[in-house]
C-alpha positions as protocol buffer text, in pm:
chain_id: "A"
residue {
  index: 1
  type: UNK
  ca { x: 3068 y: 16667 z: 9013 }
}
residue {
  index: 2
  type: UNK
  ca { x: 2696 y: 16685 z: 9095 }
}
residue {
  index: 3
  type: UNK
  ca { x: 2525 y: 16630 z: 9428 }
}
residue {
  index: 4
  type: UNK
  ca { x: 2432 y: 16267 z: 9354 }
}
residue {
  index: 5
  type: UNK
  ca { x: 2785 y: 16180 z: 9242 }
}
residue {
  index: 6
  type: UNK
  ca { x: 2936 y: 16347 z: 9549 }
}
residue {
  index: 7
  type: UNK
  ca { x: 2708 y: 16155 z: 9784 }
}
residue {
  index: 8
  type: UNK
  ca { x: 2780 y: 15829 z: 9600 }
}
residue {
  index: 9
  type: UNK
  ca { x: 3157 y: 15876 z: 9630 }
}
residue {
  index: 10
  type: UNK
  ca { x: 3118 y: 15966 z: 9997 }
}
residue {
  index: 11
  type: UNK
  ca { x: 2910 y: 15654 z: 10062 }
}
residue {
  index: 12
  type: UNK
  ca { x: 3147 y: 15422 z: 9876 }
}
residue {
  index: 13
  type: UNK
  ca { x: 3453 y: 15549 z: 10061 }
}
residue {
  index: 14
  type: UNK
  ca { x: 3277 y: 15540 z: 10399 }
}
residue {
  index: 15
  type: UNK
  ca { x: 3124 y: 15194 z: 10374 }
}
residue {
  index: 16
  type: UNK
  ca { x: 3426 y: 14969 z: 10460 }
}
residue {
  index: 17
  type: UNK
  ca { x: 3509 y: 15150 z: 10784 }
}
residue {
  index: 18
  type: UNK
  ca { x: 3149 y: 15171 z: 10898 }
}
residue {
  index: 19
  type: UNK
  ca { x: 3093 y: 14804 z: 10815 }
}
residue {
  index: 20
  type: UNK
  ca { x: 3381 y: 14699 z: 11042 }
}
residue {
  index: 21
  type: UNK
  ca { x: 3249 y: 14915 z: 11328 }
}
residue {
  index: 22
  type: UNK
  ca { x: 2890 y: 14791 z: 11287 }
}
residue {
  index: 23
  type: UNK
  ca { x: 3010 y: 14428 z: 11290 }
}
residue {
  index: 24
  type: UNK
  ca { x: 3212 y: 14484 z: 11607 }
}
residue {
  index: 25
  type: UNK
  ca { x: 2916 y: 14647 z: 11782 }
}
residue {
  index: 26
  type: UNK
  ca { x: 2685 y: 14366 z: 11668 }
}
residue {
  index: 27
  type: UNK
  ca { x: 2922 y: 14101 z: 11806 }
}
residue {
  index: 28
  type: UNK
  ca { x: 2936 y: 14281 z: 12142 }
}
residue {
  index: 29
  type: UNK
  ca { x: 2558 y: 14268 z: 12174 }
}
residue {
  index: 30
  type: UNK
  ca { x: 2465 y: 14428 z: 12506 }
}
residue {
  index: 31
  type: UNK
  ca { x: 2810 y: 14370 z: 12658 }
}
residue {
  index: 32
  type: UNK
  ca { x: 3074 y: 14638 z: 12725 }
}
residue {
  index: 33
  type: UNK
  ca { x: 2870 y: 14959 z: 12695 }
}
residue {
  index: 34
  type: UNK
  ca { x: 3179 y: 15178 z: 12730 }
}
residue {
  index: 35
  type: UNK
  ca { x: 3347 y: 14998 z: 12441 }
}
residue {
  index: 36
  type: UNK
  ca { x: 3036 y: 15033 z: 12224 }
}
residue {
  index: 37
  type: UNK
  ca { x: 3026 y: 15405 z: 12299 }
}
residue {
  index: 38
  type: UNK
  ca { x: 3392 y: 15428 z: 12198 }
}
residue {
  index: 39
  type: UNK
  ca { x: 3318 y: 15247 z: 11872 }
}
residue {
  index: 40
  type: UNK
  ca { x: 3028 y: 15484 z: 11800 }
}
residue {
  index: 41
  type: UNK
  ca { x: 3264 y: 15778 z: 11857 }
}
residue {
  index: 42
  type: UNK
  ca { x: 3511 y: 15626 z: 11610 }
}
residue {
  index: 43
  type: UNK
  ca { x: 3229 y: 15577 z: 11361 }
}
residue {
  index: 44
  type: UNK
  ca { x: 3119 y: 15936 z: 11398 }
}
residue {
  index: 45
  type: UNK
  ca { x: 3477 y: 16055 z: 11344 }
}
residue {
  index: 46
  type: UNK
  ca { x: 3487 y: 15858 z: 11018 }
}
residue {
  index: 47
  type: UNK
  ca { x: 3155 y: 16005 z: 10904 }
}
residue {
  index: 48
  type: UNK
  ca { x: 3268 y: 16358 z: 10990 }
}
residue {
  index: 49
  type: UNK
  ca { x: 3629 y: 16357 z: 10880 }
}
residue {
  index: 50
  type: UNK
  ca { x: 3563 y: 16207 z: 10537 }
}
residue {
  index: 51
  type: UNK
  ca { x: 3385 y: 16535 z: 10460 }
}
residue {
  index: 52
  type: UNK
  ca { x: 3723 y: 16711 z: 10453 }
}
residue {
  index: 53
  type: UNK
  ca { x: 3906 y: 16537 z: 10165 }
}
residue {
  index: 54
  type: UNK
  ca { x: 3587 y: 16538 z: 9957 }
}
residue {
  index: 55
  type: UNK
  ca { x: 3557 y: 16915 z: 9997 }
}
residue {
  index: 56
  type: UNK
  ca { x: 3226 y: 16923 z: 10181 }
}
residue {
  index: 57
  type: UNK
  ca { x: 3377 y: 17170 z: 10425 }
}
residue {
  index: 58
  type: UNK
  ca { x: 3696 y: 17372 z: 10460 }
}
residue {
  index: 59
  type: UNK
  ca { x: 3892 y: 17474 z: 10768 }
}
residue {
  index: 60
  type: UNK
  ca { x: 4155 y: 17736 z: 10817 }
}
residue {
  index: 61
  type: UNK
  ca { x: 4316 y: 17956 z: 11076 }
}
residue {
  index: 62
  type: UNK
  ca { x: 4414 y: 18317 z: 11073 }
}
residue {
  index: 63
  type: UNK
  ca { x: 4764 y: 18449 z: 11133 }
}
residue {
  index: 64
  type: UNK
  ca { x: 4685 y: 18482 z: 11504 }
}
residue {
  index: 65
  type: UNK
  ca { x: 4555 y: 18125 z: 11530 }
}
residue {
  index: 66
  type: UNK
  ca { x: 4178 y: 18182 z: 11514 }
}
residue {
  index: 67
  type: UNK
  ca { x: 3991 y: 17896 z: 11344 }
}
residue {
  index: 68
  type: UNK
  ca { x: 3738 y: 17950 z: 11067 }
}
residue {
  index: 69
  type: UNK
  ca { x: 3499 y: 17712 z: 10891 }
}
residue {
  index: 70
  type: UNK
  ca { x: 3305 y: 17708 z: 10564 }
}
residue {
  index: 71
  type: UNK
  ca { x: 3074 y: 17444 z: 10415 }
}
residue {
  index: 72
  type: UNK
  ca { x: 3027 y: 17356 z: 10051 }
}
residue {
  index: 73
  type: UNK
  ca { x: 2812 y: 17601 z: 9858 }
}
residue {
  index: 74
  type: UNK
  ca { x: 2535 y: 17349 z: 9788 }
}
residue {
  index: 75
  type: UNK
  ca { x: 2217 y: 17391 z: 9990 }
}
residue {
  index: 76
  type: UNK
  ca { x: 2064 y: 17066 z: 9867 }
}
residue {
  index: 77
  type: UNK
  ca { x: 2368 y: 16868 z: 9975 }
}
residue {
  index: 78
  type: UNK
  ca { x: 2363 y: 17030 z: 10319 }
}
residue {
  index: 79
  type: UNK
  ca { x: 1996 y: 16945 z: 10366 }
}
residue {
  index: 80
  type: UNK
  ca { x: 2054 y: 16586 z: 10253 }
}
residue {
  index: 81
  type: UNK
  ca { x: 2339 y: 16550 z: 10500 }
}
residue {
  index: 82
  type: UNK
  ca { x: 2116 y: 16683 z: 10777 }
}
residue {
  index: 83
  type: UNK
  ca { x: 1841 y: 16434 z: 10693 }
}
residue {
  index: 84
  type: UNK
  ca { x: 2086 y: 16143 z: 10673 }
}
residue {
  index: 85
  type: UNK
  ca { x: 2236 y: 16230 z: 11010 }
}
residue {
  index: 86
  type: UNK
  ca { x: 1891 y: 16241 z: 11167 }
}
residue {
  index: 87
  type: UNK
  ca { x: 1826 y: 15894 z: 11027 }
}
residue {
  index: 88
  type: UNK
  ca { x: 2154 y: 15766 z: 11170 }
}
residue {
  index: 89
  type: UNK
  ca { x: 2057 y: 15897 z: 11513 }
}
residue {
  index: 90
  type: UNK
  ca { x: 1727 y: 15711 z: 11492 }
}
residue {
  index: 91
  type: UNK
  ca { x: 1911 y: 15389 z: 11401 }
}
residue {
  index: 92
  type: UNK
  ca { x: 2156 y: 15428 z: 11691 }
}
residue {
  index: 93
  type: UNK
  ca { x: 1879 y: 15484 z: 11942 }
}
residue {
  index: 94
  type: UNK
  ca { x: 1674 y: 15192 z: 11807 }
}
residue {
  index: 95
  type: UNK
  ca { x: 1959 y: 14940 z: 11794 }
}
residue {
  index: 96
  type: UNK
  ca { x: 2129 y: 15044 z: 12120 }
}
residue {
  index: 97
  type: UNK
  ca { x: 1841 y: 15077 z: 12368 }
}
residue {
  index: 98
  type: UNK
  ca { x: 2061 y: 15032 z: 12673 }
}
residue {
  index: 99
  type: UNK
  ca { x: 2282 y: 15321 z: 12562 }
}
residue {
  index: 100
  type: UNK
  ca { x: 1973 y: 15525 z: 12476 }
}
residue {
  index: 101
  type: UNK
  ca { x: 1870 y: 15484 z: 12840 }
}
residue {
  index: 102
  type: UNK
  ca { x: 2168 y: 15702 z: 12940 }
}
residue {
  index: 103
  type: UNK
  ca { x: 2037 y: 15993 z: 12732 }
}
residue {
  index: 104
  type: UNK
  ca { x: 1870 y: 16268 z: 12935 }
}
residue {
  index: 105
  type: UNK
  ca { x: 1685 y: 16467 z: 12670 }
}
residue {
  index: 106
  type: UNK
  ca { x: 1544 y: 16750 z: 12879 }
}
residue {
  index: 107
  type: UNK
  ca { x: 1293 y: 17002 z: 12747 }
}
residue {
  index: 108
  type: UNK
  ca { x: 1348 y: 17315 z: 12545 }
}
residue {
  index: 109
  type: UNK
  ca { x: 1152 y: 17538 z: 12783 }
}
residue {
  index: 110
  type: UNK
  ca { x: 1241 y: 17908 z: 12817 }
}
residue {
  index: 111
  type: UNK
  ca { x: 1503 y: 17842 z: 13084 }
}
residue {
  index: 112
  type: UNK
  ca { x: 1671 y: 17571 z: 12878 }
}
residue {
  index: 113
  type: UNK
  ca { x: 1663 y: 17790 z: 12566 }
}
residue {
  index: 114
  type: UNK
  ca { x: 1823 y: 18076 z: 12756 }
}
residue {
  index: 115
  type: UNK
  ca { x: 2090 y: 17842 z: 12893 }
}
residue {
  index: 116
  type: UNK
  ca { x: 2165 y: 17698 z: 12548 }
}
residue {
  index: 117
  type: UNK
  ca { x: 2178 y: 18033 z: 12368 }
}
residue {
  index: 118
  type: UNK
  ca { x: 2378 y: 18193 z: 12648 }
}
residue {
  index: 119
  type: UNK
  ca { x: 2640 y: 17916 z: 12645 }
}
residue {
  index: 120
  type: UNK
  ca { x: 2666 y: 17939 z: 12266 }
}
residue {
  index: 121
  type: UNK
  ca { x: 2720 y: 18314 z: 12294 }
}
residue {
  index: 122
  type: UNK
  ca { x: 2996 y: 18267 z: 12551 }
}
residue {
  index: 123
  type: UNK
  ca { x: 3194 y: 18061 z: 12297 }
}
residue {
  index: 124
  type: UNK
  ca { x: 3092 y: 18223 z: 11969 }
}
residue {
  index: 125
  type: UNK
  ca { x: 3077 y: 18596 z: 12046 }
}
residue {
  index: 126
  type: UNK
  ca { x: 3442 y: 18643 z: 12158 }
}
residue {
  index: 127
  type: UNK
  ca { x: 3565 y: 18436 z: 11862 }
}
residue {
  index: 128
  type: UNK
  ca { x: 3348 y: 18624 z: 11612 }
}
residue {
  index: 129
  type: UNK
  ca { x: 3453 y: 18953 z: 11768 }
}
residue {
  index: 130
  type: UNK
  ca { x: 3820 y: 18873 z: 11714 }
}
residue {
  index: 131
  type: UNK
  ca { x: 3752 y: 18749 z: 11359 }
}
residue {
  index: 132
  type: UNK
  ca { x: 3607 y: 19088 z: 11268 }
}
residue {
  index: 133
  type: UNK
  ca { x: 3963 y: 19221 z: 11269 }
}
residue {
  index: 134
  type: UNK
  ca { x: 4052 y: 18971 z: 10993 }
}
residue {
  index: 135
  type: UNK
  ca { x: 3948 y: 19049 z: 10633 }
}
residue {
  index: 136
  type: UNK
  ca { x: 3660 y: 18826 z: 10526 }
}
residue {
  index: 137
  type: UNK
  ca { x: 3857 y: 18687 z: 10232 }
}
residue {
  index: 138
  type: UNK
  ca { x: 4119 y: 18559 z: 10477 }
}
residue {
  index: 139
  type: UNK
  ca { x: 3868 y: 18364 z: 10684 }
}
residue {
  index: 140
  type: UNK
  ca { x: 3675 y: 18172 z: 10423 }
}
residue {
  index: 141
  type: UNK
  ca { x: 3498 y: 18450 z: 10236 }
}
residue {
  index: 142
  type: UNK
  ca { x: 3135 y: 18552 z: 10226 }
}
residue {
  index: 143
  type: UNK
  ca { x: 2851 y: 18300 z: 10254 }
}
residue {
  index: 144
  type: UNK
  ca { x: 2555 y: 18331 z: 10018 }
}
residue {
  index: 145
  type: UNK
  ca { x: 2230 y: 18437 z: 10186 }
}
residue {
  index: 146
  type: UNK
  ca { x: 2052 y: 18148 z: 10012 }
}
residue {
  index: 147
  type: UNK
  ca { x: 2281 y: 17905 z: 10194 }
}
residue {
  index: 148
  type: UNK
  ca { x: 2202 y: 18024 z: 10547 }
}
residue {
  index: 149
  type: UNK
  ca { x: 1886 y: 17820 z: 10606 }
}
residue {
  index: 150
  type: UNK
  ca { x: 2038 y: 17490 z: 10480 }
}
residue {
  index: 151
  type: UNK
  ca { x: 2349 y: 17572 z: 10680 }
}
residue {
  index: 152
  type: UNK
  ca { x: 2145 y: 17623 z: 10996 }
}
residue {
  index: 153
  type: UNK
  ca { x: 1960 y: 17295 z: 10937 }
}
residue {
  index: 154
  type: UNK
  ca { x: 2287 y: 17106 z: 10893 }
}
residue {
  index: 155
  type: UNK
  ca { x: 2445 y: 17275 z: 11196 }
}
residue {
  index: 156
  type: UNK
  ca { x: 2154 y: 17175 z: 11418 }
}
residue {
  index: 157
  type: UNK
  ca { x: 2097 y: 16822 z: 11284 }
}
residue {
  index: 158
  type: UNK
  ca { x: 2461 y: 16731 z: 11220 }
}
residue {
  index: 159
  type: UNK
  ca { x: 2566 y: 16834 z: 11567 }
}
residue {
  index: 160
  type: UNK
  ca { x: 2260 y: 16664 z: 11716 }
}
residue {
  index: 161
  type: UNK
  ca { x: 2422 y: 16332 z: 11629 }
}
residue {
  index: 162
  type: UNK
  ca { x: 2749 y: 16442 z: 11788 }
}
residue {
  index: 163
  type: UNK
  ca { x: 2569 y: 16551 z: 12104 }
}
residue {
  index: 164
  type: UNK
  ca { x: 2369 y: 16228 z: 12130 }
}
residue {
  index: 165
  type: UNK
  ca { x: 2696 y: 16034 z: 12124 }
}
residue {
  index: 166
  type: UNK
  ca { x: 2915 y: 16260 z: 12337 }
}
residue {
  index: 167
  type: UNK
  ca { x: 2666 y: 16415 z: 12578 }
}
residue {
  index: 168
  type: UNK
  ca { x: 2391 y: 16152 z: 12563 }
}
residue {
  index: 169
  type: UNK
  ca { x: 2575 y: 15819 z: 12558 }
}
residue {
  index: 170
  type: UNK
  ca { x: 2921 y: 15914 z: 12687 }
}
residue {
  index: 171
  type: UNK
  ca { x: 2839 y: 16182 z: 12943 }
}
residue {
  index: 172
  type: UNK
  ca { x: 2526 y: 15995 z: 13047 }
}
residue {
  index: 173
  type: UNK
  ca { x: 2734 y: 15682 z: 13105 }
}
residue {
  index: 174
  type: UNK
  ca { x: 2993 y: 15875 z: 13307 }
}
residue {
  index: 175
  type: UNK
  ca { x: 2720 y: 16036 z: 13518 }
}
residue {
  index: 176
  type: UNK
  ca { x: 2513 y: 15725 z: 13578 }
}
residue {
  index: 177
  type: UNK
  ca { x: 2756 y: 15433 z: 13571 }
}
residue {
  index: 178
  type: UNK
  ca { x: 3060 y: 15577 z: 13748 }
}
residue {
  index: 179
  type: UNK
  ca { x: 3127 y: 15756 z: 14076 }
}
residue {
  index: 180
  type: UNK
  ca { x: 3284 y: 16062 z: 13915 }
}
residue {
  index: 181
  type: UNK
  ca { x: 3178 y: 16403 z: 14044 }
}
residue {
  index: 182
  type: UNK
  ca { x: 2966 y: 16623 z: 13815 }
}
residue {
  index: 183
  type: UNK
  ca { x: 3252 y: 16869 z: 13768 }
}
residue {
  index: 184
  type: UNK
  ca { x: 3495 y: 16596 z: 13667 }
}
residue {
  index: 185
  type: UNK
  ca { x: 3241 y: 16450 z: 13425 }
}
residue {
  index: 186
  type: UNK
  ca { x: 3198 y: 16788 z: 13255 }
}
residue {
  index: 187
  type: UNK
  ca { x: 3574 y: 16832 z: 13216 }
}
residue {
  index: 188
  type: UNK
  ca { x: 3613 y: 16475 z: 13091 }
}
residue {
  index: 189
  type: UNK
  ca { x: 3332 y: 16526 z: 12842 }
}
residue {
  index: 190
  type: UNK
  ca { x: 3509 y: 16834 z: 12708 }
}
residue {
  index: 191
  type: UNK
  ca { x: 3849 y: 16665 z: 12693 }
}
residue {
  index: 192
  type: UNK
  ca { x: 3721 y: 16351 z: 12519 }
}
residue {
  index: 193
  type: UNK
  ca { x: 3527 y: 16569 z: 12276 }
}
residue {
  index: 194
  type: UNK
  ca { x: 3847 y: 16761 z: 12194 }
}
residue {
  index: 195
  type: UNK
  ca { x: 4038 y: 16431 z: 12163 }
}
residue {
  index: 196
  type: UNK
  ca { x: 3777 y: 16323 z: 11909 }
}
residue {
  index: 197
  type: UNK
  ca { x: 3895 y: 16615 z: 11694 }
}
residue {
  index: 198
  type: UNK
  ca { x: 4267 y: 16541 z: 11725 }
}
residue {
  index: 199
  type: UNK
  ca { x: 4277 y: 16341 z: 11401 }
}
residue {
  index: 200
  type: UNK
  ca { x: 4099 y: 16626 z: 11222 }
}
residue {
  index: 201
  type: UNK
  ca { x: 4334 y: 16885 z: 11369 }
}
residue {
  index: 202
  type: UNK
  ca { x: 4663 y: 16705 z: 11314 }
}
residue {
  index: 203
  type: UNK
  ca { x: 4627 y: 16451 z: 11033 }
}
residue {
  index: 204
  type: UNK
  ca { x: 4331 y: 16548 z: 10814 }
}
residue {
  index: 205
  type: UNK
  ca { x: 4435 y: 16913 z: 10840 }
}
residue {
  index: 206
  type: UNK
  ca { x: 4740 y: 17087 z: 10984 }
}
residue {
  index: 207
  type: UNK
  ca { x: 4548 y: 17334 z: 11201 }
}
residue {
  index: 208
  type: UNK
  ca { x: 4674 y: 17187 z: 11527 }
}
residue {
  index: 209
  type: UNK
  ca { x: 4608 y: 17350 z: 11862 }
}
residue {
  index: 210
  type: UNK
  ca { x: 4346 y: 17611 z: 11753 }
}
residue {
  index: 211
  type: UNK
  ca { x: 4101 y: 17332 z: 11668 }
}
residue {
  index: 212
  type: UNK
  ca { x: 4176 y: 17143 z: 11988 }
}
residue {
  index: 213
  type: UNK
  ca { x: 4140 y: 17457 z: 12202 }
}
residue {
  index: 214
  type: UNK
  ca { x: 3816 y: 17555 z: 12029 }
}
residue {
  index: 215
  type: UNK
  ca { x: 3661 y: 17208 z: 12056 }
}
residue {
  index: 216
  type: UNK
  ca { x: 3764 y: 17177 z: 12422 }
}
residue {
  index: 217
  type: UNK
  ca { x: 3589 y: 17506 z: 12503 }
}
residue {
  index: 218
  type: UNK
  ca { x: 3290 y: 17403 z: 12292 }
}
residue {
  index: 219
  type: UNK
  ca { x: 3278 y: 17063 z: 12460 }
}
residue {
  index: 220
  type: UNK
  ca { x: 3288 y: 17217 z: 12807 }
}
residue {
  index: 221
  type: UNK
  ca { x: 3002 y: 17452 z: 12719 }
}
residue {
  index: 222
  type: UNK
  ca { x: 2788 y: 17172 z: 12577 }
}
residue {
  index: 223
  type: UNK
  ca { x: 2866 y: 16941 z: 12870 }
}
residue {
  index: 224
  type: UNK
  ca { x: 2764 y: 17213 z: 13117 }
}
residue {
  index: 225
  type: UNK
  ca { x: 2441 y: 17279 z: 12926 }
}
residue {
  index: 226
  type: UNK
  ca { x: 2366 y: 16908 z: 12914 }
}
residue {
  index: 227
  type: UNK
  ca { x: 2413 y: 16882 z: 13289 }
}
residue {
  index: 228
  type: UNK
  ca { x: 2171 y: 17168 z: 13351 }
}
residue {
  index: 229
  type: UNK
  ca { x: 1914 y: 17122 z: 13074 }
}
residue {
  index: 230
  type: UNK
  ca { x: 1968 y: 16799 z: 12880 }
}
residue {
  index: 231
  type: UNK
  ca { x: 2091 y: 16682 z: 12542 }
}
residue {
  index: 232
  type: UNK
  ca { x: 1840 y: 16881 z: 12334 }
}
residue {
  index: 233
  type: UNK
  ca { x: 1964 y: 17207 z: 12483 }
}
residue {
  index: 234
  type: UNK
  ca { x: 2327 y: 17099 z: 12440 }
}
residue {
  index: 235
  type: UNK
  ca { x: 2254 y: 17021 z: 12074 }
}
residue {
  index: 236
  type: UNK
  ca { x: 2114 y: 17370 z: 12029 }
}
residue {
  index: 237
  type: UNK
  ca { x: 2426 y: 17519 z: 12186 }
}
residue {
  index: 238
  type: UNK
  ca { x: 2653 y: 17318 z: 11960 }
}
residue {
  index: 239
  type: UNK
  ca { x: 2451 y: 17390 z: 11648 }
}
residue {
  index: 240
  type: UNK
  ca { x: 2441 y: 17765 z: 11710 }
}
residue {
  index: 241
  type: UNK
  ca { x: 2818 y: 17780 z: 11767 }
}
residue {
  index: 242
  type: UNK
  ca { x: 2892 y: 17599 z: 11440 }
}
residue {
  index: 243
  type: UNK
  ca { x: 2636 y: 17805 z: 11249 }
}
residue {
  index: 244
  type: UNK
  ca { x: 2787 y: 18128 z: 11380 }
}
residue {
  index: 245
  type: UNK
  ca { x: 3137 y: 18016 z: 11284 }
}
residue {
  index: 246
  type: UNK
  ca { x: 3038 y: 17889 z: 10939 }
}
residue {
  index: 247
  type: UNK
  ca { x: 2793 y: 18162 z: 10833 }
}
residue {
  index: 248
  type: UNK
  ca { x: 3051 y: 18434 z: 10765 }
}
residue {
  index: 249
  type: UNK
  ca { x: 2925 y: 18666 z: 11038 }
}
């Protein structure tokens, strides 16, 4: 199946679920921001988890429970996905201006870059270090050098959408519209982020707790970075973690 056919099948299968969510959000208008954020999270889960049965990415875990991740070996498809996701972010921000007001973007100055890269290293380096003791063939195999740039683009843009929803809308709402302490917001952001991967971990795949533990740690790191430096820095953290995991390092 070629790239066009794969994207067409993906779109056809995704459309009914997204249509229901879009209609619900439209009927809510500007009411119930928390409910609209929840619906956007559900929509994102549909967009993401449909990639699994169509073979756009593959998950696994080693004998000692370490997760691994590989994307489809099609650079054009990865770049198209990245571009589509960027377009979806623009649509969300344009159609949900009150939710967009919760987003604290921040700036990618040297301090923010150091914070983002450092947080990514805290999550990725120990995991990659442990994976070095597992033969490459047992953790997804080698990744073609020609795929690394498209993979990096997808990791950064694809996870940008996730960060806008979870750290921009959700964490921004918790910080600005509730009386929760900053520490509790960070933990909640991480827990809800992990909960958003429960379907992937338990139903779409059978990987279970390794995915939930990994995404909780990843969510905490991104929530902490967002608190210090904004959503752009958190997106960089998230993208670098996924790229490191998926690049066969």
